[in-house]
NUBAMI-993749 format. One record per residue (C-alpha): residue in three letters; x, z, y. Coordinates in steps of 0.5 Angstrom, whole numbers, plus 2048, in hexadecimal, padded with zeros to 3 digits. Layout:
// NUBAMI-993749
ALAXZY
...
//
This chain:
// NUBAMI-993749
MET7F08277CD
SER7F38277D4
VAL7F48217D9
GLN7FB8207D8
ASN7FA8207D0
ALA7F481B7D0
VAL7F98177D4
ALA7FF8187D0
ALA7FA8177C9
VAL7F78107CB
GLY7FE80E7CE
VAL7FA80A7D4
THR8008067D8
THR7FE8027DE
PRO7FE7FB7DC
ALA8047F77DF
ALA8007F27E3
ALA8047EC7E5
PRO8057EE7ED
TRP8037E97F2
SER8087E67F7
ILE8067E47FE
ARG8077DE802
MET8057DD80A
HIS8077D780E
GLU8067D7816
LEU8017DD815
THR7FE7DF81B
VAL7F87E481C
ARG7F57E5823
TYR7EF7EA824
PRO7E97E8828
THR7EC7EC82E
GLY7F17E782E
VAL7F77EB82C
VAL7FC7E7827
ALA7FE7EC822
LEU8027E781D
ASP8057E1821
GLY8077DC81C
VAL80A7E0816
SER80D7DC811
LEU80F7E180B
SER8107E1803
ILE80F7E77FF
GLU8117E77F8
ALA80D7EA7F2
GLY8107F17F1
GLU8137F27F7
MET8137F97FB
VAL8137F7803
SER8137FB809
VAL8107F980F
VAL8137FC815
GLY8107FC81C
LEU80E800822
SER806801823
GLY8037FA825
SER8097F6822
GLY8047F381D
LYS8057F7817
SER7FE7FA815
SER7FB7F3817
LEU8007F0812
ILE7FE7F480C
ARG7F77F480E
THR7F77EC80E
ILE7FA7EC807
ASN7F47F0805
GLY7EF7EB808
LEU7ED7F180D
VAL7EF7ED813
PRO7EE7E5813
VAL7F37E0814
THR7F37DC81A
SER7F77D7818
GLY7FD7D5813
THR7FD7D680C
LEU7FD7DD808
GLU7FD7DD800
VAL7FD7E47FC
GLY7FD7E37F5
GLY7F97DD7F3
PHE7F47DE7FA
ARG7F57DA800
LEU7F27DF805
ASP7F27DA80B
THR7EC7D6807
ALA7EA7DC803
GLY7E27DD802
ALA7DF7E4802
ARG7DF7E47FA
GLU7E67E27FA
LEU7E87E87FF
ARG7E47ED7FA
GLN7E87EB7F4
LEU7EF7EB7F8
ARG7ED7F27FB
GLY7EC7F47F4
GLN7F37F37F2
ILE7F67F67F8
GLY7F87FD7F8
MET7F7800800
ILE7FA806802
PHE7F9809809
GLN7FC80E80E
GLY7F581280E
PHE7F5812806
ASN7ED810807
LEU7EB815801
ALA7E4818800
GLY7E681F802
ARG7E08227FE
THR7E081F7F8
SER7E68207F2
VAL7ED81D7F2
LEU7EA8197EC
ASN7E48167EF
ASN7E98147F5
VAL7ED8107F0
LEU7E880D7EC
VAL7E68097F2
GLY7EC8057F1
ARG7E88037EA
LEU7E28007EE
ALA7E47F97EE
HIS7E47FA7E6
THR7DE7FD7E5
SER7D77FB7E4
THR7D27FC7EA
TRP7CD8017E6
ARG7D38057E4
THR7D58057EB
LEU7CE8077EE
LEU7CD80C7E8
GLY7D480F7E9
MET7D680E7E2
PRO7DD80C7E1
THR7DF80A7DA
SER7E480E7D6
ALA7E98097D7
ASP7E88097DE
LYS7E98107DE
LEU7F08107DA
ILE7F280A7DF
ALA7F180F7E5
PHE7F48157E1
GLU7FA8117E0
ALA7FB80F7E7
LEU7FB8167E9
ASP8008187E4
ARG8048127E7
VAL8058167EE
ASP80581D7EB
ILE7FE81F7ED
LEU7FA81F7E7
ALA7F98277E7
LYS7F58267ED
ALA7F08217EA
TRP7EA8267EA
ASP7EC8297F1
ARG7E88267F7
ALA7EC8217FB
SER7EB825802
SER7EF82B7FF
LEU7F58277FE
SER7FB827803
GLY7FD821806
GLY80281E802
GLN7FE8207FC
GLN7F881C7FF
GLN7FD816800
ARG7FF8167F8
VAL7F78167F7
ALA7F78107FB
ILE7FD80D7F7
ALA7F980F7F1
ARG7F380B7F3
ALA7F78057F4
LEU7FA8057EE
ALA7F38067EA
GLN7F27FF7ED
GLU7F77FC7E8
PRO7FA7F87EE
LYS7FE7F27EF
LEU8007F47F6
VAL8007FB7FA
LEU8007FB801
ALA802802805
ASP80080280C
GLU80480880F
PRO80380C809
VAL80881280B
ALA807812813
SER803819813
LEU80781C80D
ASP80D82180E
PRO81481E80C
PRO815821805
THR80D81F803
ALA80F818806
HIS815817802
GLY8108197FC
VAL80B8147FD
MET81080E7FF
ARG8148107F8
ASP80D80F7F5
LEU80C8087F8
ARG8138067F6
ARG8128097EE
ILE80B8057EE
ASN80F7FE7F0
GLN8158007EB
GLU8118027E5
LEU80B7FE7E6
GLY80E7F87E9
ILE8087F87EF
THR80A7F47F5
VAL80A7FA7FB
LEU80A7F9802
THR80A7FF806
ASN8097FF80E
LEU80E804811
HIS811806818
LEU81680B815
MET81D808815
ASP82080D80F
LEU81A80B80A
ALA81A80480B
ARG82280480A
GLN821808804
TYR81B806800
GLY81A7FE801
THR81E7F97FE
ARG81D7F4804
MET81B7F680B
ILE8167F2810
GLY8177F3817
LEU8117F181B
ARG8117F1823
ALA80B7EF827
GLY8087EB821
ARG80E7E881F
ILE8147E981A
VAL81A7EB81D
TYR81E7ED817
ASP81D7EC80F
GLY8237EE80B
PRO8257F4806
ALA8227FA808
ALA8287FF806
THR82D7FB80B
ALA8297FB811
THR82D7FD817
ASP82B80181D
ALA82C7FB821
ASP8277F781C
PHE8227FD81D
GLU8237FD825
ALA8217F5825
ILE81B7F7821
TYR8197FC825
GLY81B7F982C
ARG81E7FF82E
SER82380482D
ILE822809827
GLU81F80F828
ALA81E816824
GLU817814822
ASP81980E81E
ARG81D812819
LEU819816814
GLY81E81C815
SER81E822811
//
């Protein structure tokens, strides 16, 4: 039986787990070097929203994403993600949190020498017993969840290919499928299309939007490109020097709004192009 037929026969559907909201109040992140990445940020993101976070390099976009995922510690203020208080969370709570957040990176972060399927199965580690992980023996249920995740981003046919043989856009789709295999309550994407050509970038953003709309998962995507932010986010948050300078509907954000976010005139590099 083909992979496609197996998925169809079993009828696996990614559970519509209750999505997470995010609450932060006067959130400050200061690195050991003294650099303040986030400066007193207060923000509420409702469960099921799709939010574009916009700003230039150094604005605090990546720090925001990584703080929400517990990869960067809170210096002061409060941060609640789902039922977790990250400003007071211990190591065990942070592991539990990360197991339910799908992370998508600019650089894909795939293991190039192994198969696409094995890369997606990494998303099941938080749900897999230690001995199965050590022996590399995923359950049939985990495999079917991985296959369905690949099918959802239209790359199921590449399941047995080596990840390194895929194009950049295909690799990012595998990364999205890996995040979906976690059955996440929140997806965080850190500049997911920065290295992709325009048609491929739109394809990846459509995948993220479909995940949000069809599965109801809360999605935050870091972007610096005006057209993508307007087209794919229902809400846009603009960061500049670690502070919020815009928070409103994405579709109606004007060029003047983007200039206020960037702190300069709009340049060609701020648009995706054709």
